[in-house]
matplotlib code that plots the C-alpha trace (Angstrom):
import matplotlib.pyplot as plt

x = [0.0, 2.7, 4.7, 1.6, 1.3, 4.8, 4.2, 1.3, 3.1, 6.0, 3.5, 1.9, 5.2, 6.1, 2.6, 3.4, 6.8, 5.0, 2.3, 4.9, 7.2, 4.3, 3.3, 6.6, 9.4, 7.8, 8.9, 12.6, 12.7, 11.4, 13.8, 16.8, 15.7, 15.4, 18.8, 20.2, 18.6, 19.7, 23.2, 23.4, 21.7, 23.8, 26.9, 25.2, 23.6, 26.7, 29.0, 26.4, 28.2, 31.2, 29.8, 27.3, 29.7, 32.4, 29.7, 29.1, 32.8, 31.9, 34.5, 34.1, 34.0, 34.4, 33.6, 31.5, 27.7, 26.6, 28.7, 27.7, 23.8, 24.3, 26.2, 23.4, 20.8, 22.5, 23.2, 19.7, 18.2, 20.9, 21.9, 25.0, 27.0, 27.4, 30.0, 29.2, 30.1, 29.7, 29.2, 30.5, 27.2, 25.7, 22.1, 20.8, 20.0, 21.0, 20.9, 21.7, 23.0, 24.8, 23.6, 22.9, 23.5, 27.1, 28.0, 25.8, 26.6, 24.5, 25.7, 24.5, 25.7, 27.6, 24.4, 22.2, 24.0, 23.7, 19.9, 18.9, 19.0, 20.6, 17.3, 16.2, 19.5, 18.9, 15.6, 17.0, 19.8, 17.1, 15.1, 18.3, 19.2, 15.5, 16.1, 19.2, 17.5, 14.3, 16.6, 15.1, 18.3, 17.6, 13.9, 14.7, 17.2, 14.7, 12.0, 14.7, 15.7, 12.1, 11.4, 14.7, 13.9, 10.4, 12.1, 14.8, 12.2, 10.5, 13.6, 14.1, 10.6, 11.4, 14.5, 12.5, 9.8, 12.3, 14.6, 12.0, 12.8, 9.7, 7.5, 4.6, 1.5, -0.8, 0.8, -1.2, 1.0, -1.3, -1.3, 2.6, 2.9, 0.7, 2.5, 5.8, 4.6, 2.3, 4.5, 7.6, 5.4, 3.4, 6.5, 8.1, 4.9, 4.8, 8.6, 7.9, 5.1, 7.2, 9.8, 7.2, 5.8, 9.2, 9.7, 6.6, 7.8, 11.4, 9.5, 7.5, 10.6, 12.9, 10.5, 10.6, 14.2, 14.8, 11.8, 10.4, 8.3, 7.9, 11.8, 11.7, 8.7, 10.4, 13.3, 11.5, 9.8, 13.1, 14.8, 11.8, 11.9, 15.8, 15.7, 13.0, 14.8, 18.2, 18.0, 21.3, 23.1, 25.3, 22.3, 22.2, 18.6, 19.4, 20.2, 17.4, 15.4, 17.9, 17.8, 15.5, 13.9, 13.9, 17.1, 15.9, 13.9, 10.2, 7.8, 6.0, 5.3, 7.8, 5.5, 3.9, 7.0, 8.2, 10.0, 9.1, 5.5, 4.0, 5.9, 2.5, 1.3, 4.5, 4.5, 0.8, 1.5, 4.5, 2.6, -0.3, 2.2, 3.2, -0.6]
y = [0.0, 2.5, 1.5, 2.3, 5.7, 6.5, 5.9, 8.0, 10.7, 10.7, 10.9, 13.8, 15.5, 15.1, 16.4, 19.6, 19.8, 19.5, 22.1, 24.6, 24.2, 25.3, 28.3, 29.5, 28.5, 27.0, 23.5, 24.6, 26.2, 23.1, 20.9, 23.2, 23.4, 19.5, 19.0, 21.6, 20.1, 16.6, 17.7, 19.2, 16.2, 13.6, 14.4, 14.2, 10.8, 9.2, 10.1, 10.2, 7.3, 9.6, 13.1, 12.3, 10.2, 12.7, 15.4, 13.6, 12.5, 8.8, 6.3, 2.7, -0.3, -3.9, -5.3, -4.4, -4.8, -2.5, -4.4, -7.8, -7.1, -5.6, -8.8, -10.9, -9.1, -9.6, -13.4, -14.2, -12.3, -13.0, -9.2, -7.6, -6.4, -2.8, -0.5, 0.1, 3.6, 5.0, 8.7, 10.4, 12.3, 11.6, 11.8, 8.4, 8.0, 6.2, 6.4, 4.7, 6.0, 4.9, 4.7, 0.8, -2.2, -2.6, 0.8, 1.2, 2.6, 2.3, 4.3, 4.9, 7.5, 6.5, 7.3, 4.8, 1.8, 3.3, 3.3, 0.3, -3.4, -5.5, -6.8, -3.0, -2.2, -4.9, -3.6, -0.1, -1.7, -3.8, -0.6, 1.0, -2.1, -1.9, 1.7, 0.2, -2.7, -0.6, 1.9, 4.6, 6.7, 6.7, 7.4, 10.4, 11.7, 11.6, 13.4, 16.2, 16.5, 17.2, 19.5, 21.2, 21.7, 23.4, 25.7, 26.6, 27.5, 29.6, 31.6, 31.9, 33.3, 35.8, 37.1, 37.1, 39.2, 41.6, 41.9, 41.3, 37.7, 36.2, 38.3, 36.1, 37.8, 34.9, 34.6, 35.7, 37.5, 36.8, 33.1, 33.1, 34.9, 32.2, 29.3, 30.9, 30.9, 27.9, 25.3, 25.1, 24.8, 22.0, 20.3, 20.4, 19.0, 16.2, 15.4, 15.2, 13.0, 10.6, 10.6, 9.7, 7.0, 5.3, 5.5, 3.3, 0.8, 0.7, 0.0, -3.0, -4.4, -4.0, -5.6, -8.7, -8.5, -8.6, -10.9, -8.9, -5.8, -5.2, -4.6, -2.0, -0.3, -0.1, 1.4, 4.0, 4.9, 5.4, 7.2, 9.7, 10.5, 11.1, 13.2, 15.4, 15.9, 16.3, 17.3, 16.6, 19.9, 19.1, 18.0, 19.5, 20.1, 18.9, 15.4, 15.1, 12.9, 10.3, 9.6, 7.0, 9.6, 13.3, 15.0, 18.4, 20.3, 20.2, 23.2, 25.7, 25.0, 22.4, 19.6, 20.5, 19.9, 16.9, 14.2, 11.7, 10.4, 10.6, 8.2, 7.2, 6.0, 4.2, 2.4, 1.5, -0.2, -2.1, -3.4, -4.3, -6.5, -8.3, -9.0]
z = [0.1, 0.9, -2.2, -4.4, -2.5, -3.3, -7.0, -6.7, -5.1, -7.5, -10.4, -8.6, -8.3, -11.9, -12.9, -10.7, -12.7, -16.0, -15.0, -13.4, -16.4, -18.8, -16.8, -15.6, -17.8, -20.9, -22.3, -22.7, -19.3, -17.6, -19.3, -18.4, -14.9, -14.7, -16.0, -13.7, -10.6, -11.9, -11.9, -8.7, -7.0, -9.0, -7.0, -3.6, -4.7, -6.0, -3.1, -0.3, 1.6, 1.9, 2.3, 4.9, 7.1, 6.9, 7.9, 11.0, 11.6, 11.6, 12.1, 10.5, 12.9, 12.0, 15.5, 18.5, 19.0, 16.4, 13.7, 14.9, 14.8, 11.4, 10.2, 11.8, 10.0, 6.6, 7.2, 8.3, 5.2, 2.6, 2.4, 1.3, 4.3, 4.3, 5.9, 9.6, 11.1, 14.6, 14.8, 18.1, 18.7, 22.4, 20.9, 20.0, 16.3, 13.1, 9.3, 6.1, 2.9, -0.3, -4.0, -3.9, -1.5, -3.0, -1.6, 1.5, 4.8, 8.1, 10.8, 14.4, 17.1, 20.4, 22.3, 20.8, 22.3, 25.8, 25.7, 23.6, 24.3, 21.7, 20.3, 20.1, 18.2, 15.8, 15.1, 14.3, 12.1, 10.3, 9.5, 8.0, 6.1, 4.7, 3.3, 1.5, 0.1, -1.0, -2.8, -0.7, -1.3, -5.0, -4.5, -2.4, -4.9, -7.7, -5.7, -4.7, -8.3, -9.4, -6.4, -7.0, -10.7, -9.7, -7.2, -9.7, -12.3, -9.8, -9.3, -13.0, -13.5, -10.6, -12.5, -15.9, -14.5, -12.8, -16.0, -18.7, -19.7, -21.3, -23.5, -24.1, -25.1, -23.9, -20.5, -17.4, -15.1, -12.1, -12.8, -13.2, -9.9, -8.1, -9.8, -8.8, -5.2, -5.0, -7.2, -5.0, -1.7, -3.4, -4.6, -1.1, 0.5, -1.9, -1.4, 2.4, 1.9, -0.1, 2.6, 5.2, 3.0, 2.8, 6.4, 6.8, 4.3, 6.1, 9.4, 7.9, 6.1, 9.0, 11.2, 8.9, 8.9, 12.6, 13.1, 16.0, 15.3, 19.1, 19.3, 16.7, 18.2, 21.7, 19.9, 18.3, 21.6, 23.2, 20.3, 20.0, 23.7, 23.9, 20.7, 22.1, 25.3, 23.7, 19.8, 18.0, 18.1, 14.9, 12.8, 9.3, 8.2, 4.6, 6.0, 8.9, 6.7, 6.6, 10.4, 11.8, 14.0, 13.3, 15.0, 14.8, 17.4, 16.4, 16.8, 14.8, 11.3, 10.9, 11.5, 8.1, 6.3, 8.3, 6.8, 9.3, 10.0, 13.4, 15.8, 17.4, 14.0, 13.2, 16.7, 16.1, 12.7, 14.3, 17.0, 14.7, 12.7, 16.0, 16.8]

ax = plt.figure().add_subplot(projection="3d")
ax.plot(x, y, z, "-o")
ax.set_aspect("equal")
plt.show()
């Protein structure tokens, strides 16, 4: 069901791109914006395993509990073993990155091993391995490219109106201004909805990988509580969607643009699997 929802949201995002392209930049402008956004996102997608780990000062490990539970998950489910990193942050959290299972990285903070049991840690690592196997990094990169193209077109249209770019007799300036404002917002909302949908899929797949939805549900409760009390100080907003729970302090309108679904709903679904 969530996979179908992702397909529908990606289709909606593409339709927003086509509609905004016709209204703001024309066919040529839409293609140019898409190419520019694709080039900008290609580098971050291709080198994501190195960029994000370096950003959070991660250190690769080949022993210890984190490595052992990841290896256990891979052996039990016939998955390719990723590189395993430990981040020096005390706030408990984890993420996965890499362009495919052969170039994947799973990482967790030092704080996560201090509050989770071994079974709960296994549930978290299973969730991250699910992101790798479900190609969520690729899906997120495609969504970011399309949303970026729409935002880029809106900026181009602003410059065109200021400096007299397009001189189209049939164009409606009011409609163009409305599209310049609404299209990027709509694209961002759809992009965030795609991210939330993939989290549900990773929860379900991760629960199957670890064999115990209850362990993952308990881990999510603990992680959510800890991140509310102690948000990750070094967390970059551009990478917040990668973590298993939102590392940023919630509040204001941020919930509308959240990359993570409500924790209560995630736990409810996991407990439903257990039953």
